[in-house]
N, C-alpha and C positions, 0 to 999 in steps of 0.2 A: 428520854426523848419527848419533847412535848407534841401535843396533837397539833395538826396543821391549823392555821388561821382559817377561820369561816369568812367566805365572801358573802356580802349583802348587796344584792341587786335590787334596785328600785324600779318602778313600773316603766319609767321612761327608758331606762337602760335596757330592760327585758324586751321591749317593743322593738328596740333597734336590732336586737339579736334573732327575733323571730317573727313571722308575720304570714299573711296569706300568700304563699309562694309555692311554686312547684317543688321545691326541695322539702318544704315543710310537709306538703301533701305526701311525698314519697316516704317521709319519716314515718308518718302515721300508718300509711298503707303497709309499709314493711312491718310495723309494730303489730297489726292485725295478722299478717301472714306468719309471724313468729309465733303468735298465740296458737294458731291452728296447727303449726308444726311441733307443737310440744317444747318449744324453747323458752317458755316463760312460766314463772312462778307467781301466781295471782291469787290471793286470798279473797273472800267475799268482802265488799265495802261494809263499813261500819256506818250506820246511819242514826241520827238522833233527831226526833221531831219535837218541837216546843210549840204546841198548838196554841196556848195562851198568848205567845209572842208572836205568833205567825211566823215562826222561824224553823229552819231545818239545817243540819250540819251532817256532812258527808266526809269521810276519810277513806282515802283510796291508795293503793300502792301495788307495784309489781316489779319483778326483776327480770329483765331480758337477758338471758345467757350471753356472755361475751362483751357486754357494755360495760363502760368504765364506771357508771354510776346508776343509782335508781332513785326514785321519788317516794316521799310520803306526802300526799296532798291533802290538805284540809279546805274544803269549800263551804261556803254558808250561803243561804238564801233567807233572807228576813224581808217578808213581803209588805210590810207596813213601812219600810224605809222611803217608798216614793213620797209619802205623806211628809216625810221630814226633808225632802229634797236631796235624798241619797240614792245611789244604787241600790237595787234590791239584793245583788250577789256580791260577795267577796271571798277572801281566802288567801293562802300562802302555800308554798311548797318547799319541803326540805329536800335538797339534794345530796345523797349520801354516796360516799366512795364505796364502790362494790368490793374492794379487796380489804378494807379495814373496817367499814361500818361508821367511820367518822363523818359528820356533816361536813361536807365541802362548800355548800352555799345555801343561802336562804333567798328564795325568790319571793319579795314582798310585792306580788304582782296584783293583788285586789281582785283575783279571779280572771286575770287577762288570759294566762296560758290555758285555763279550763275552757274559757269561750273559744280560743284559738283551736284547740284539738277538737272540741265538739263540732265547730264549724267543719274542720277538715274531714271528720268522719261522715258528715252529711255529704259533702261533696264526693267522697269515695263511694258512699252508696249510690248517688246519682251516677257516677262514672260507669258502675258496673250494672245497674239496674234500669236506669231510665233509657227511653229509647235514644238513639243517636240523634235523631233529628226531632227537636221539640220547638214550639212557638210560645207556649204559654207557661208561666210558673206562678202558682199559687202559694201565698205565703199566709198561713193562719197564726196570728200572733203579730205584736207590733213592738216586742221588748228588745233587748239587747241581743239575745240570740237569733230573733228573726231577722235582725239586720245582718249579723255575721254570716247566717245560713246563705242568704241572697248573695252576698258578696262572694262567699266561697264557691257557689255554684258557677260563677264565671271562670273558675279555673278548669272546668271540665265539660261545660256546655255553652253553646251560644242559644239565646233566646231573644223574642223581639217585645214580649209583654209580660208585665207582672200584675197580677191581681192580688190585693191585699184585704184581709179581713181583720178588723180589730173590735175590741169590746165597745170602743166609742169612736164617733167620727173624728173627733180631735186627734185622738192617738193615730189613727190611719193616716190622717192628714200630715202629721208631724212625721210619720215614717216615710211617706212618699216625698216629702220636700227633702229630707236628708238622703235617701237612698237614689234620688234622681241624680245627684252629684257623683255617685259612686258607681253606678249601673247604667249602661247604655241601653236603655228600654222605655217603652211607654208604660205608664203606670195609671191603674184604675182601683176604685174600691168596689168590693163586692157588697151586695145587700145582705147577703147570708153566706155561711160556710157551704151549704148545699150548692149554691149557684157558683161559687168559686171552684168548687170541686168539678162540677160538671164541665166548666169551661177551661180547665187546666190539663196540661200534658203530665206535669210534675207538680206535686203538692208537699209543702214541708208544714208540719204543725210544730210550733214552739210555743206552747203554753204551759200553764200550771194546772190545767182543768182535771177535774175529777168526775167528768161526765163525757159521754160521747158526743163528740163534735161532728164526726164524719160518720155518715150513715150508709148502709149498704145500698140503698137506692140512688145515692149520689155516684156510684161507681160506673165506669165505663172501660171497654177494652183499650189496652195500651197505657193505662194510667200507672203512674209509680207515685206511692206515698212514703215519705221518710217522717217518722213520728219519732221526736226527740224529748217531748215534755215529760213523759212519764219515767220517773227515776226513783219511785218510793212507792210503798203499799199504799193502794187505794187511788193512785193517780191513774188516769187513762184518757186518751184523746180519741180513740176509734171504738166504734161499736165492735163488740167481739165478733159479730158476723161479717165485718170487713176484713178482718185477719183471716177468718175461716174461709172466705170466698176467694181469697188471694191464690193466684196460680203459684206465684214464688213468695215465699216468706223467709226473710233474711233477719238476723239479729246480731248484736256485737257479741253477746255472750248468752248462750241458751239458758243456763242455771240462773244467771242474774236477771235475765229478762223474764223468767218465770216467776221470780220474786218481786221484781220492781218495776218491769215494763208493761207493754201491751199485752204480753203473752199471760200476764196474771189472770186475765179474764176470758181468753179464748180457748175453746176447746179443740185442740188439734194435736195430731200424733207427733211425737219427736222426730220421726223420720221425714216429716214434711218440712222441718225448719233447717235452714242452712245458716251457719256462722259466717260473718262477713269475712274473716280470715281464711275460710275455706275457699271463698271466691277469689280473693286477692292473691292467694297462694297458687291458684290454678287446680286445686284439688276438686273443686265442684264448679259447675256452670250454673249461673243464675238465669237470666233472661234468655230464651231461645227464639223468642217471636215477638213482633212488634205489637201483637195483639194480646199479649199476656198482662195480667194485672199484678203488679208487684208491691210488696210492703216491706219496709225496713224498720225495725224497732231497735232504737239506739237509747241505751241507758248510761252510757259513758263508763269507761273501763279504766282500772289502774294502769294497764299497760299503755293506754294513750298518755297518761300523765308521766310515766317514767320516760317514754319515747320523746315527748315534747321537752321535757326538763333536760335530758341528755343533749338533745339537739341545741337547745338554748345555751346550755352551759359550754358546749364545745365552741359556739359562736362567739360567746362572751369572755371565755377564759383568758384569752391574750389581749384583751382590749384595754385592760387597766391593771394597775398594780394592786396587791392586796392591801 
């Protein structure tokens, strides 16, 4: 008996099968819950940094018990690509049959599904951690994920104002021009990260920073911060004192965030940190007051990759013949 044929889906097909929808949000939320409930096998991610080429490669995987398949995802970030007129990030996903181990599909998505699942995780963090009523969202960064994060937030919160900080005025202007067509809010540029944080109810940091962007003096009661940029040794966007001062500290995976995320530099007891899946599954409560300061450290997990790959495959499997 021959192995089954492998389906290859290109980026346009993949985009037709999954996007920023309530169903995709529920898919990732359920994945976090499964992780907290012990229904997931997830090894530590593999990372390789190529400093002389300004590049990094991440390999992540996980198996969610009871699902038809699982993913092995390769994601790259080569930060000199912008000078070549190319996106900084790319990658692909292998989707394997959970019963036989054979490859069922290759998602040649150029990082699309990674961007999608990362944005959905940010929205889930906001759903459970940000105040129900917010007025102003602050976005630190103007790259692809800064765009995804803002659009994903509209799935879980209404807001009237967006403040943006970018490394250059031109990048901030380009961000605002694009996002005005996608998000029904007023937009403005911040003169500094400090000014942005002080004026915002919810802040998302989406950068490749290796230095503190948000300082403890910028904080105020009721603020929520989702930090997604730190996903490797040496990266961080928050001053360690910011995490240490938070009333509520949430992360996607404690062990992973201790190695790769904002928890690398913060000095906090393990019992102060809640995993996002513990919140989505109802095992623990996050925010209990509108006055609390909350921080969510997201490094991106293999369970998200397998969940979004399975979700997308099920949507596409009957859409065309092998």
